[in-house]
The first five atom37 places (N, CA, C, CB, O) and aatype in JSON, in Angstrom:
{
  "aatype": [20, 20, 20, 20, 20, 20, 20, 20, 20, 20, 20, 20, 20, 20, 20, 20, 20, 20, 20, 20, 20, 20, 20, 20, 20, 20, 20, 20, 20, 20, 20, 20, 20, 20, 20, 20, 20, 20, 20, 20, 20, 20, 20, 20, 20, 20, 20, 20, 20, 20, 20, 20, 20, 20, 20, 20, 20, 20, 20, 20],
  "atom_mask": [
    [1, 1, 1, 1, 1],
    [1, 1, 1, 1, 1],
    [1, 1, 1, 1, 1],
    [1, 1, 1, 1, 1],
    [1, 1, 1, 1, 1],
    [1, 1, 1, 1, 1],
    [1, 1, 1, 1, 1],
    [1, 1, 1, 1, 1],
    [1, 1, 1, 1, 1],
    [1, 1, 1, 1, 1],
    [1, 1, 1, 1, 1],
    [1, 1, 1, 1, 1],
    [1, 1, 1, 1, 1],
    [1, 1, 1, 1, 1],
    [1, 1, 1, 1, 1],
    [1, 1, 1, 1, 1],
    [1, 1, 1, 1, 1],
    [1, 1, 1, 1, 1],
    [1, 1, 1, 1, 1],
    [1, 1, 1, 1, 1],
    [1, 1, 1, 1, 1],
    [1, 1, 1, 1, 1],
    [1, 1, 1, 1, 1],
    [1, 1, 1, 1, 1],
    [1, 1, 1, 1, 1],
    [1, 1, 1, 1, 1],
    [1, 1, 1, 1, 1],
    [1, 1, 1, 1, 1],
    [1, 1, 1, 1, 1],
    [1, 1, 1, 1, 1],
    [1, 1, 1, 1, 1],
    [1, 1, 1, 1, 1],
    [1, 1, 1, 1, 1],
    [1, 1, 1, 1, 1],
    [1, 1, 1, 1, 1],
    [1, 1, 1, 1, 1],
    [1, 1, 1, 1, 1],
    [1, 1, 1, 1, 1],
    [1, 1, 1, 1, 1],
    [1, 1, 1, 1, 1],
    [1, 1, 1, 1, 1],
    [1, 1, 1, 1, 1],
    [1, 1, 1, 1, 1],
    [1, 1, 1, 1, 1],
    [1, 1, 1, 1, 1],
    [1, 1, 1, 1, 1],
    [1, 1, 1, 1, 1],
    [1, 1, 1, 1, 1],
    [1, 1, 1, 1, 1],
    [1, 1, 1, 1, 1],
    [1, 1, 1, 1, 1],
    [1, 1, 1, 1, 1],
    [1, 1, 1, 1, 1],
    [1, 1, 1, 1, 1],
    [1, 1, 1, 1, 1],
    [1, 1, 1, 1, 1],
    [1, 1, 1, 1, 1],
    [1, 1, 1, 1, 1],
    [1, 1, 1, 1, 1],
    [1, 1, 1, 1, 1]
  ],
  "atom_positions": [
    [[110.18, 145.8, 122.24], [111.04, 145.91, 120.65], [111.68, 144.71, 121.08], [112.26, 147.43, 120.16], [112.15, 144.6, 122.22]],
    [[111.73, 143.75, 120.18], [112.81, 142.6, 120.51], [113.93, 142.66, 119.68], [112.27, 141.18, 120.35], [113.9, 142.79, 118.46]],
    [[115.39, 142.51, 120.74], [116.63, 142.82, 119.92], [116.54, 141.77, 118.51], [118.14, 142.5, 120.97], [117.1, 142.23, 117.51]],
    [[116.01, 140.68, 118.38], [116.37, 140.08, 117.28], [115.85, 140.82, 116.1], [115.97, 138.76, 117.33], [116.45, 141.13, 115.07]],
    [[114.47, 141.07, 116.5], [113.69, 141.55, 115.48], [114.18, 143.1, 114.55], [112.33, 141.7, 116.25], [114.04, 143.48, 113.39]],
    [[114.83, 143.69, 115.87], [116.0, 144.8, 115.53], [117.03, 144.78, 114.35], [116.88, 144.84, 116.66], [117.24, 145.65, 113.5]],
    [[117.54, 143.7, 114.49], [118.64, 142.94, 113.83], [118.15, 142.91, 112.59], [118.99, 141.54, 114.36], [118.66, 143.46, 111.61]],
    [[116.91, 142.11, 112.62], [116.89, 141.72, 111.23], [116.32, 143.03, 110.33], [115.92, 140.34, 111.08], [116.68, 143.03, 109.16]],
    [[115.66, 143.88, 110.66], [115.65, 145.02, 110.27], [116.5, 145.96, 109.42], [115.53, 145.36, 111.08], [116.29, 146.57, 108.38]],
    [[118.01, 145.8, 110.6], [118.8, 146.55, 110.16], [119.28, 145.64, 109.03], [119.71, 147.08, 111.15], [119.2, 146.12, 107.9]],
    [[119.66, 144.69, 109.12], [119.94, 143.79, 107.81], [118.91, 144.17, 106.53], [119.68, 142.07, 108.25], [119.14, 145.08, 105.73]],
    [[117.81, 143.34, 106.5], [117.07, 144.0, 105.47], [117.07, 145.51, 105.0], [115.94, 143.76, 105.79], [116.61, 145.63, 103.87]],
    [[117.54, 146.91, 105.72], [117.72, 147.99, 105.28], [118.85, 147.68, 104.48], [117.79, 148.97, 106.2], [118.8, 147.5, 103.26]],
    [[120.09, 147.62, 105.34], [121.21, 147.12, 104.51], [121.25, 146.54, 103.19], [121.72, 146.31, 105.12], [121.88, 147.03, 102.25]],
    [[120.6, 145.53, 103.14], [120.1, 144.7, 101.65], [119.7, 145.26, 100.96], [119.21, 143.77, 101.55], [120.38, 145.44, 99.95]],
    [[118.41, 145.88, 101.04], [117.79, 146.93, 100.31], [118.71, 148.15, 99.6], [116.86, 147.51, 101.27], [118.64, 148.38, 98.39]],
    [[119.67, 148.99, 100.62], [120.91, 149.74, 100.03], [121.53, 149.28, 99.4], [121.72, 150.17, 100.63], [122.14, 150.09, 98.69]],
    [[121.85, 147.91, 99.16], [123.0, 147.14, 98.59], [122.33, 146.78, 97.21], [123.53, 145.76, 99.55], [123.01, 146.73, 96.19]],
    [[120.97, 146.53, 97.22], [121.02, 146.33, 95.67], [120.45, 147.24, 95.1], [120.47, 145.19, 95.14], [120.6, 147.31, 93.88]],
    [[119.52, 148.34, 95.85], [119.21, 149.87, 95.28], [120.35, 150.23, 94.53], [118.96, 151.05, 96.44], [120.26, 150.52, 93.34]],
    [[121.49, 150.24, 95.19], [122.85, 150.95, 94.64], [123.42, 150.14, 93.46], [124.05, 151.03, 95.85], [123.92, 150.82, 92.56]],
    [[123.44, 148.75, 93.3], [123.19, 147.89, 92.11], [122.51, 148.53, 91.03], [122.42, 146.74, 92.45], [123.02, 149.3, 90.21]],
    [[121.29, 148.15, 91.08], [120.55, 148.65, 90.33], [120.75, 150.45, 89.96], [119.33, 148.21, 90.94], [120.46, 150.63, 88.77]],
    [[120.97, 151.16, 90.35], [121.47, 152.39, 90.52], [122.45, 152.48, 89.08], [122.25, 152.51, 92.07], [122.09, 152.88, 87.97]],
    [[123.75, 151.98, 89.5], [124.88, 151.69, 88.78], [124.4, 150.84, 87.76], [125.97, 151.11, 89.56], [124.99, 151.17, 86.73]],
    [[123.75, 150.07, 87.56], [123.16, 149.3, 86.31], [122.43, 150.06, 85.2], [122.16, 148.3, 86.79], [122.59, 149.97, 83.98]],
    [[121.49, 150.93, 85.99], [120.68, 152.36, 85.32], [121.71, 153.05, 84.2], [120.31, 153.73, 86.72], [121.59, 153.08, 82.98]],
    [[122.79, 153.61, 85.09], [123.52, 154.17, 84.37], [124.03, 153.6, 83.35], [124.22, 154.57, 84.91], [124.24, 154.36, 82.4]],
    [[124.31, 152.48, 83.2], [125.26, 151.57, 82.06], [124.24, 151.01, 81.25], [126.29, 150.24, 82.7], [124.73, 150.78, 80.15]],
    [[123.04, 150.7, 81.31], [121.56, 150.21, 80.54], [121.43, 151.63, 79.45], [119.85, 150.05, 81.94], [121.5, 152.83, 79.7]],
    [[121.25, 150.95, 78.3], [120.21, 151.44, 77.37], [118.85, 151.69, 77.62], [120.15, 150.7, 76.48], [118.28, 152.74, 77.33]],
    [[118.27, 150.6, 78.24], [116.77, 150.71, 78.8], [117.0, 150.79, 80.13], [115.73, 149.48, 78.49], [117.33, 149.65, 80.45]],
    [[117.03, 151.44, 81.02], [116.85, 151.56, 82.44], [115.29, 151.29, 82.78], [117.35, 153.03, 82.92], [114.24, 151.54, 82.18]],
    [[115.62, 150.65, 84.07], [114.16, 150.45, 84.76], [113.3, 149.94, 83.71], [113.48, 151.82, 85.39], [112.68, 150.93, 83.32]],
    [[112.98, 149.07, 83.14], [112.32, 148.55, 82.09], [112.26, 147.13, 82.39], [112.94, 148.87, 80.8], [112.57, 146.46, 81.4]],
    [[111.92, 146.35, 83.55], [112.17, 144.77, 83.62], [112.95, 143.92, 83.68], [111.9, 144.32, 83.03], [112.92, 142.74, 83.3]],
    [[114.04, 144.81, 84.4], [115.24, 144.1, 84.8], [115.41, 142.99, 85.72], [115.95, 144.91, 85.23], [114.47, 142.81, 86.5]],
    [[116.3, 142.29, 85.8], [116.77, 141.3, 87.07], [117.01, 142.7, 88.07], [118.51, 140.08, 86.73], [116.08, 142.9, 88.85]],
    [[117.64, 143.24, 88.1], [117.79, 144.68, 89.01], [116.83, 145.09, 89.52], [118.18, 145.82, 88.41], [116.82, 145.04, 90.75]],
    [[115.58, 145.71, 88.77], [114.87, 146.5, 89.47], [113.86, 145.26, 89.98], [114.26, 147.83, 88.6], [113.17, 145.59, 90.95]],
    [[113.7, 144.22, 89.63], [112.97, 143.01, 90.62], [113.61, 142.77, 91.73], [112.85, 141.6, 90.03], [112.97, 142.38, 92.7]],
    [[115.16, 142.97, 91.82], [115.6, 142.38, 92.94], [115.34, 143.55, 93.92], [117.09, 141.82, 92.82], [115.16, 143.51, 95.14]],
    [[115.37, 144.57, 93.11], [114.72, 145.99, 94.08], [113.24, 146.01, 94.77], [114.59, 147.36, 93.04], [112.96, 146.22, 95.94]],
    [[112.51, 145.76, 93.82], [111.06, 145.68, 94.57], [111.14, 144.45, 95.67], [109.71, 145.35, 93.37], [110.57, 144.35, 96.76]],
    [[111.93, 143.67, 95.1], [111.55, 142.4, 96.41], [112.31, 142.9, 97.93], [112.42, 140.48, 95.88], [111.67, 142.84, 98.98]],
    [[113.56, 143.32, 97.9], [113.94, 143.65, 98.65], [113.35, 144.92, 99.62], [114.85, 143.62, 98.16], [113.61, 145.08, 100.81]],
    [[112.56, 145.7, 98.84], [111.91, 146.56, 99.41], [110.64, 146.06, 100.03], [111.76, 147.5, 98.57], [110.27, 146.67, 101.03]],
    [[110.09, 145.3, 99.71], [108.93, 144.37, 99.99], [109.43, 143.74, 101.51], [108.72, 143.07, 98.61], [108.85, 143.98, 102.57]],
    [[110.21, 143.19, 101.43], [111.0, 142.1, 102.89], [111.12, 143.17, 103.71], [112.83, 141.17, 102.72], [110.77, 143.13, 104.89]],
    [[111.7, 144.4, 103.04], [111.97, 145.45, 104.4], [110.83, 146.12, 104.94], [112.94, 146.67, 104.09], [110.74, 146.41, 106.13]],
    [[109.87, 146.4, 103.98], [108.12, 146.69, 104.84], [107.81, 145.81, 105.51], [106.74, 146.8, 104.01], [107.15, 146.1, 106.5]],
    [[108.11, 144.46, 105.29], [107.36, 143.2, 106.3], [108.01, 143.41, 107.58], [107.66, 141.42, 105.8], [107.47, 143.39, 108.69]],
    [[109.75, 143.72, 107.22], [110.29, 143.55, 108.78], [110.21, 144.5, 109.79], [111.6, 143.34, 108.83], [110.48, 144.4, 110.98]],
    [[109.59, 145.9, 108.81], [109.42, 147.04, 109.51], [108.24, 146.98, 110.61], [109.21, 148.1, 108.52], [108.22, 147.29, 111.8]],
    [[107.11, 146.36, 109.56], [105.54, 145.87, 110.09], [105.64, 145.23, 111.29], [104.74, 144.81, 109.12], [104.91, 145.53, 112.23]],
    [[106.66, 144.18, 111.37], [107.03, 143.39, 112.34], [107.51, 144.15, 113.74], [108.05, 142.56, 111.75], [106.99, 144.04, 114.84]],
    [[108.74, 145.0, 113.35], [108.93, 146.07, 114.48], [107.9, 146.88, 115.11], [109.72, 146.99, 114.06], [107.81, 147.0, 116.33]],
    [[107.27, 147.34, 114.41], [106.2, 148.39, 114.74], [105.01, 147.7, 115.52], [105.62, 149.09, 113.35], [104.16, 148.32, 116.16]],
    [[105.08, 146.05, 115.36], [104.06, 145.78, 116.34], [103.92, 145.78, 117.79], [103.78, 144.86, 116.13], [102.93, 145.85, 118.51]],
    [[105.58, 145.63, 118.09], [106.33, 146.01, 119.13], [106.05, 146.94, 119.73], [107.34, 146.14, 118.93], [106.75, 147.29, 120.69]]
  ]
}
């Protein structure tokens, strides 16, 4: 396992958690939660980025 890859995975995980918390807070205020908002799109993107970073980590 490469230490640089591990740092990338940690950063992506922290980014995903931050964005997911923002989406959750937005959902609480929204009249139509989780229906194609910028927050849900950002959450999906962060999830994909985290998945790809984890795949690289698993290769080693």
